[in-house]
Backbone as CSV, one residue per row, in Angstrom:
resi,resn,N_x,N_y,N_z,CA_x,CA_y,CA_z,C_x,C_y,C_z
1,MET,0.843,-1.178,0.000,0.000,0.000,0.000,0.887,1.240,0.000
2,THR,0.518,2.197,-0.810,1.303,3.429,-0.890,0.800,4.441,0.138
3,LEU,1.557,5.495,0.300,1.148,6.575,1.183,0.066,7.404,0.509
4,THR,-0.863,7.897,1.301,-1.942,8.729,0.789,-2.031,9.979,1.645
5,LEU,-2.097,11.123,0.998,-2.216,12.389,1.704,-3.593,12.974,1.448
6,GLY,-4.351,13.186,2.505,-5.636,13.867,2.411,-5.456,15.316,2.814
7,ILE,-6.001,16.218,2.030,-5.886,17.650,2.322,-7.289,18.245,2.428
8,ASP,-7.587,18.818,3.593,-8.818,19.587,3.752,-8.455,21.042,3.456
9,VAL,-9.042,21.588,2.410,-8.666,22.907,1.902,-9.586,23.984,2.468
10,ALA,-8.986,25.043,2.953,-9.720,26.236,3.370,-9.040,27.439,2.727
11,LYS,-9.631,28.603,2.882,-9.080,29.799,2.258,-7.675,30.104,2.767
12,ALA,-7.456,29.991,4.073,-6.191,30.404,4.664,-5.249,29.253,5.001
13,LYS,-5.785,28.019,5.141,-4.919,26.927,5.593,-5.280,25.613,4.933
14,LEU,-4.336,24.689,5.034,-4.514,23.326,4.538,-4.281,22.380,5.709
15,ASP,-5.271,21.570,6.033,-5.090,20.525,7.049,-4.664,19.264,6.327
16,LEU,-3.547,18.681,6.753,-2.964,17.528,6.086,-3.092,16.292,6.959
17,ALA,-3.382,15.164,6.332,-3.394,13.876,7.015,-2.678,12.885,6.103
18,LEU,-1.477,12.472,6.502,-0.697,11.514,5.727,-0.973,10.122,6.275
19,ARG,-1.588,9.282,5.453,-1.932,7.910,5.854,-0.760,7.007,5.499
20,LEU,-0.159,6.421,6.534,0.980,5.525,6.352,0.506,4.132,5.957
21,PRO,1.391,3.288,5.420,0.974,1.945,5.004,0.363,1.106,6.130
22,ASP,0.766,1.365,7.374,0.211,0.593,8.494,-1.099,1.182,9.023
23,GLY,-1.602,2.245,8.379,-2.868,2.839,8.772,-2.744,4.008,9.733
24,ARG,-1.575,4.224,10.305,-1.396,5.369,11.193,-1.454,6.669,10.385
25,ILE,-1.759,7.757,11.089,-1.919,9.064,10.445,-0.933,10.057,11.048
26,ARG,-0.296,10.819,10.192,0.527,11.951,10.625,-0.145,13.209,10.123
27,ARG,-0.247,14.200,11.017,-0.999,15.423,10.711,-0.095,16.648,10.696
28,LYS,-0.536,17.635,9.937,0.156,18.921,9.903,-0.818,19.949,9.327
29,VAL,-0.615,21.203,9.687,-1.387,22.320,9.128,-0.394,23.301,8.533
30,VAL,-0.642,23.706,7.278,0.210,24.691,6.611,-0.687,25.769,6.008
31,ALA,-0.086,26.886,5.668,-0.820,27.990,5.048,-1.158,27.645,3.599
32,ASN,-2.271,28.154,3.121,-2.674,27.956,1.726,-2.036,29.068,0.889
33,THR,-0.692,29.038,0.860,0.104,30.025,0.119,1.267,29.282,-0.536
34,ASP,2.017,29.970,-1.377,3.185,29.359,-1.999,4.183,28.885,-0.942
35,ALA,4.373,29.682,0.117,5.283,29.272,1.199,4.750,28.014,1.892
36,GLY,3.436,27.944,2.067,2.830,26.754,2.668,3.001,25.519,1.792
37,PHE,2.920,25.689,0.466,3.108,24.563,-0.450,4.534,24.038,-0.360
38,ALA,5.508,24.949,-0.246,6.910,24.534,-0.094,7.103,23.805,1.226
39,GLU,6.461,24.308,2.296,6.538,23.643,3.600,5.911,22.250,3.533
40,LEU,4.803,22.134,2.828,4.134,20.846,2.648,5.052,19.851,1.950
41,GLN,5.687,20.265,0.865,6.573,19.359,0.130,7.787,18.961,0.966
42,ALA,8.329,19.893,1.748,9.463,19.570,2.624,9.027,18.587,3.706
43,TRP,7.828,18.786,4.259,7.298,17.867,5.278,7.103,16.473,4.701
44,LEU,6.558,16.395,3.493,6.380,15.085,2.847,7.721,14.391,2.640
45,ALA,8.739,15.135,2.249,10.063,14.543,2.048,10.605,13.980,3.364
46,ARG,10.394,14.695,4.468,10.859,14.206,5.771,10.089,12.974,6.223
47,GLN,8.856,12.809,5.764,8.018,11.669,6.146,8.162,10.500,5.175
48,ASP,9.115,10.567,4.264,9.252,9.576,3.188,7.973,9.507,2.356
49,GLY,7.359,10.662,2.149,6.103,10.724,1.414,6.251,11.183,-0.017
50,ILE,7.466,11.132,-0.561,7.663,11.516,-1.956,6.838,10.572,-2.832
51,GLY,6.031,11.148,-3.699,5.204,10.340,-4.599,3.894,9.877,-3.991
52,ALA,3.545,10.358,-2.797,2.285,9.971,-2.161,1.109,10.407,-3.033
53,HIS,0.063,9.598,-3.034,-1.166,9.956,-3.745,-1.858,11.043,-2.926
54,VAL,-2.108,12.199,-3.536,-2.707,13.341,-2.859,-4.179,13.433,-3.254
55,GLY,-5.034,13.532,-2.260,-6.459,13.711,-2.506,-6.954,14.954,-1.813
56,LEU,-7.801,15.719,-2.498,-8.391,16.903,-1.888,-9.758,17.163,-2.502
57,GLU,-10.574,17.894,-1.743,-11.908,18.232,-2.222,-11.849,19.474,-3.092
58,ALA,-12.761,19.540,-4.055,-12.887,20.729,-4.895,-13.699,21.755,-4.119
59,THR,-13.024,22.549,-3.302,-13.661,23.538,-2.440,-13.510,24.917,-3.066
60,GLY,-14.560,25.414,-3.689,-14.480,26.710,-4.361,-13.325,26.724,-5.340
61,THR,-12.492,27.743,-5.257,-11.283,27.792,-6.086,-10.031,27.659,-5.234
62,TYR,-10.203,27.465,-3.930,-9.067,27.427,-3.015,-8.154,26.225,-3.235
63,TRP,-8.637,25.173,-3.843,-7.855,23.956,-4.059,-6.923,24.065,-5.257
64,GLU,-7.205,24.967,-6.183,-6.521,24.972,-7.471,-5.007,25.168,-7.361
65,ALA,-4.577,26.134,-6.573,-3.143,26.440,-6.506,-2.354,25.288,-5.886
66,VAL,-2.855,24.701,-4.802,-2.120,23.597,-4.177,-2.127,22.363,-5.075
67,ALA,-3.231,22.097,-5.744,-3.287,20.952,-6.650,-2.296,21.129,-7.798
68,GLU,-2.254,22.324,-8.343,-1.327,22.605,-9.438,0.126,22.496,-8.968
69,ALA,0.438,23.037,-7.789,1.813,22.993,-7.266,2.263,21.549,-7.031
70,LEU,1.383,20.731,-6.453,1.762,19.340,-6.181,1.857,18.522,-7.467
71,ALA,0.956,18.766,-8.415,1.016,18.055,-9.695,2.291,18.439,-10.449
72,ASP,2.645,19.721,-10.409,3.880,20.163,-11.060,5.109,19.544,-10.412
73,ALA,5.025,19.245,-9.110,6.142,18.619,-8.394,6.181,17.107,-8.611
74,GLY,5.213,16.573,-9.364,5.235,15.152,-9.699,4.348,14.262,-8.848
75,TYR,3.547,14.831,-7.971,2.653,14.027,-7.137,1.399,13.673,-7.919
76,PRO,0.905,12.436,-7.771,-0.398,12.106,-8.348,-1.492,12.759,-7.506
77,VAL,-2.319,13.584,-8.127,-3.325,14.365,-7.409,-4.716,13.980,-7.896
78,SER,-5.613,13.735,-6.938,-7.023,13.495,-7.241,-7.842,14.603,-6.605
79,VAL,-8.685,15.240,-7.394,-9.601,16.263,-6.892,-10.984,15.626,-6.884
80,VAL,-11.566,15.548,-5.702,-12.793,14.779,-5.508,-13.956,15.704,-5.186
81,ASN,-15.116,15.367,-5.719,-16.338,16.086,-5.421,-16.637,15.948,-3.927
82,PRO,-16.881,17.054,-3.212,-17.156,16.966,-1.779,-18.344,16.062,-1.429
83,ALA,-19.302,15.925,-2.331,-20.449,15.053,-2.065,-20.009,13.593,-1.947
84,ARG,-19.004,13.197,-2.715,-18.493,11.820,-2.614,-17.830,11.581,-1.262
85,ILE,-17.075,12.570,-0.795,-16.416,12.435,0.510,-17.472,12.390,1.610
86,LYS,-18.491,13.229,1.502,-19.558,13.252,2.504,-20.281,11.904,2.549
87,ALA,-20.589,11.345,1.380,-21.265,10.046,1.331,-20.371,8.943,1.894
88,TYR,-19.080,9.013,1.605,-18.122,8.038,2.137,-18.072,8.127,3.664
89,GLY,-18.051,9.344,4.188,-18.043,9.529,5.638,-19.321,9.010,6.277
90,ALA,-20.459,9.242,5.633,-21.727,8.742,6.161,-21.748,7.216,6.162
91,ALA,-21.205,6.612,5.113,-21.162,5.154,5.039,-20.259,4.563,6.127
92,ARG,-19.221,5.308,6.503,-18.310,4.862,7.566,-18.773,5.323,8.940
93,GLN,-19.928,5.986,8.988,-20.535,6.492,10.214,-19.634,7.473,10.956
94,VAL,-18.970,8.340,10.185,-18.152,9.398,10.770,-19.081,10.575,11.019
95,ARG,-19.267,10.912,12.274,-20.198,11.986,12.619,-19.480,13.277,13.024
96,THR,-18.205,13.175,13.332,-17.439,14.348,13.730,-17.059,15.146,12.494
97,LYS,-17.216,16.461,12.562,-16.923,17.317,11.415,-15.912,18.371,11.836
98,THR,-14.631,18.024,11.712,-13.560,18.995,11.941,-12.634,18.934,10.740
99,ASP,-11.771,19.921,10.602,-10.843,19.936,9.476,-9.901,18.731,9.525
100,ALA,-9.420,18.380,10.723,-8.508,17.241,10.873,-9.203,15.925,10.508
101,VAL,-10.443,15.773,10.942,-11.199,14.558,10.623,-11.477,14.497,9.120
102,ASP,-11.811,15.637,8.519,-12.060,15.671,7.074,-10.806,15.288,6.289
103,ALA,-9.644,15.785,6.706,-8.396,15.442,6.020,-8.138,13.944,6.097
104,ARG,-8.365,13.359,7.264,-8.168,11.911,7.403,-9.175,11.142,6.543
105,LEU,-10.408,11.600,6.522,-11.441,10.947,5.719,-11.078,10.993,4.231
106,ILE,-10.542,12.117,3.776,-10.122,12.238,2.377,-8.975,11.274,2.088
107,ALA,-8.019,11.157,3.016,-6.904,10.218,2.837,-7.415,8.780,2.777
108,ASP,-8.328,8.414,3.678,-8.898,7.062,3.675,-9.684,6.800,2.393
109,PHE,-10.437,7.805,1.946,-11.217,7.678,0.710,-10.292,7.389,-0.472
110,CYS,-9.222,8.166,-0.590,-8.305,7.987,-1.718,-7.586,6.643,-1.649
111,ALA,-7.269,6.184,-0.439,-6.597,4.892,-0.293,-7.518,3.746,-0.684
112,SER,-8.804,3.854,-0.357,-9.710,2.732,-0.617,-10.430,2.815,-1.959
113,GLN,-10.698,4.029,-2.445,-11.496,4.185,-3.664,-10.681,4.488,-4.917
114,CYS,-9.429,4.866,-4.775,-8.540,5.172,-5.915,-9.220,6.074,-6.949
115,PRO,-9.561,7.312,-6.584,-10.225,8.201,-7.549,-9.306,8.567,-8.703
116,LEU,-9.911,9.039,-9.783,-9.157,9.424,-10.974,-8.159,10.524,-10.649
117,LEU,-7.049,10.510,-11.372,-6.024,11.524,-11.178,-6.343,12.759,-12.013
118,MET,-5.944,13.898,-11.500,-6.142,15.176,-12.165,-5.150,15.309,-13.318
119,ASP,-5.596,15.914,-14.395,-4.715,16.247,-15.505,-4.157,17.639,-15.228
120,ALA,-2.869,17.714,-14.850,-2.275,18.983,-14.428,-2.332,20.032,-15.536
121,ALA,-2.110,19.650,-16.780,-2.121,20.621,-17.876,-3.522,21.206,-18.062
122,ALA,-4.545,20.368,-17.954,-5.922,20.853,-18.108,-6.291,21.789,-16.968
123,ALA,-5.863,21.456,-15.743,-6.159,22.314,-14.598,-5.476,23.669,-14.748
124,ARG,-4.242,23.664,-15.228,-3.499,24.906,-15.396,-4.157,25.782,-16.454
125,SER,-4.564,25.180,-17.568,-5.180,25.973,-18.632,-6.540,26.505,-18.184
126,ALA,-7.283,25.729,-17.400,-8.571,26.213,-16.900,-8.366,27.359,-15.932
127,ARG,-7.319,27.297,-15.140,-7.049,28.344,-14.156,-6.590,29.634,-14.834
128,THR,-5.781,29.512,-15.876,-5.273,30.704,-16.558,-6.268,31.239,-17.583
129,ALA,-7.305,30.485,-17.905,-8.288,30.928,-18.892,-9.275,31.935,-18.302
130,ARG,-9.154,32.242,-16.999,-10.090,33.151,-16.350,-9.390,34.398,-15.819
131,PRO,-8.564,35.071,-16.604,-7.836,36.205,-16.035,-8.723,37.369,-15.619
132,GLY,-9.831,37.585,-16.296,-10.691,38.713,-15.961,-11.830,38.344,-15.042
133,ARG,-11.721,37.235,-14.382,-12.789,36.753,-13.519,-13.004,37.719,-12.353
134,PRO,-14.260,38.044,-12.067,-14.517,38.954,-10.952,-14.150,38.297,-9.625
135,PRO,-13.867,39.112,-8.598,-13.523,38.520,-7.300,-14.698,37.758,-6.721
136,ARG,-14.387,36.740,-5.942,-15.425,35.929,-5.308,-16.130,36.739,-4.234
137,ARG,-17.396,36.478,-4.089,-18.147,37.114,-3.011,-17.744,36.460,-1.705
138,THR,-17.760,37.239,-0.653,-17.354,36.710,0.646,-18.541,36.397,1.529
139,GLY,-19.715,36.377,0.981,-20.900,36.062,1.776,-21.798,37.268,1.881
140,GLY,-22.905,37.070,2.523,-23.839,38.165,2.667,-24.733,38.281,1.446
141,HIS,-25.544,39.280,1.437,-26.490,39.502,0.356,-25.786,40.185,-0.802
142,ALA,-26.187,39.852,-2.029,-25.566,40.450,-3.210,-25.795,41.960,-3.250
143,ASN,-26.914,42.420,-2.721,-27.231,43.843,-2.683,-27.639,44.183,-1.254
144,PRO,-26.679,44.536,-0.386,-26.993,44.725,1.026,-28.013,45.809,1.313
145,GLY,-28.182,46.787,0.426,-29.135,47.862,0.666,-30.539,47.542,0.197
146,ALA,-30.725,46.394,-0.433,-32.030,46.045,-0.988,-33.023,45.723,0.119
147,LYS,-34.290,46.083,-0.138,-35.351,45.761,0.815,-35.973,44.437,0.395
148,PRO,-36.502,43.675,1.367,-37.162,42.432,0.977,-38.380,42.715,0.112
149,ALA,-38.782,41.744,-0.672,-39.941,41.882,-1.541,-41.186,42.135,-0.699
150,ALA,-42.224,42.687,-1.350,-43.473,42.958,-0.642,-43.968,41.692,0.026
151,GLY,-44.435,41.830,1.246,-44.914,40.668,1.972,-43.833,40.047,2.841
152,GLY,-42.631,40.599,2.813,-41.558,40.089,3.665,-40.885,38.870,3.070
153,PRO,-39.960,38.265,3.817,-39.260,37.106,3.299,-40.202,35.931,3.110
154,ARG,-39.867,35.109,2.178,-40.689,33.946,1.864,-40.655,32.968,3.034
155,GLN,-41.808,32.482,3.420,-41.914,31.556,4.539,-42.109,30.137,4.019
156,ARG,-41.501,29.177,4.725,-41.728,27.774,4.379,-43.095,27.354,4.874
157,ALA,-43.773,26.581,4.077,-45.072,26.060,4.485,-44.865,25.007,5.569
158,SER,-45.705,25.028,6.559,-45.607,24.065,7.642,-46.346,22.795,7.258
159,ARG,-45.792,21.668,7.637,-46.481,20.391,7.405,-47.545,20.147,8.463
160,HIS,-47.410,20.845,9.567,-48.334,20.641,10.666,-49.656,21.321,10.336
161,ARG,-50.707,20.589,10.369,-52.011,21.112,9.986,-52.941,21.290,11.195
162,GLY,-52.386,21.326,12.377,-53.231,21.496,13.564,-53.262,20.231,14.385
163,PRO,-54.112,20.205,15.388,-54.170,19.034,16.286,-54.645,17.802,15.532
164,HIS,-54.158,16.669,15.989,-54.549,15.398,15.367,-56.007,15.118,15.686
165,ARG,-56.755,14.816,14.665,-58.149,14.486,14.858,-58.368,13.067,14.369
166,PRO,-58.794,12.205,15.261,-59.027,10.826,14.821,-60.167,10.787,13.803
167,SER,-59.989,9.923,12.838,-61.050,9.806,11.836,-62.223,9.083,12.457
168,GLY,-63.395,9.397,12.038,-64.497,8.743,12.731,-65.756,8.849,12.105
């Protein structure tokens, strides 16, 4: 069994879980920056993780730079739909939701499911094909000064229809 690295990607940091052949996990957190990518590669080298299969979720656009950096360094990289990881976690009855647990779950998923590898050239061309892309929204309403539509915010219909009345 080869080494598998699961990466939980966030805007500012990467939570790493390196799954060793005996099933043990080594963890680390690095910045989601070029300096963090260099630190990640140096850490992998110290762990004898050169050539480890890297798996990460497609989280917004935050995964693109680290995936490209690792693919360029020669690592096999799989970018997985987060819904697949969530379903895998549910099947394994993982109920804890932390970045460290997610990184380990991604590493276990890649070790057992062997997802397809990313094509580094295609990812690079897709990333560079959007130079004029507008900045991502950081949350909140698209138009903060807008008033709600007449009648107020839309309400969900209740399934409850009143007290239970026995048929008779």
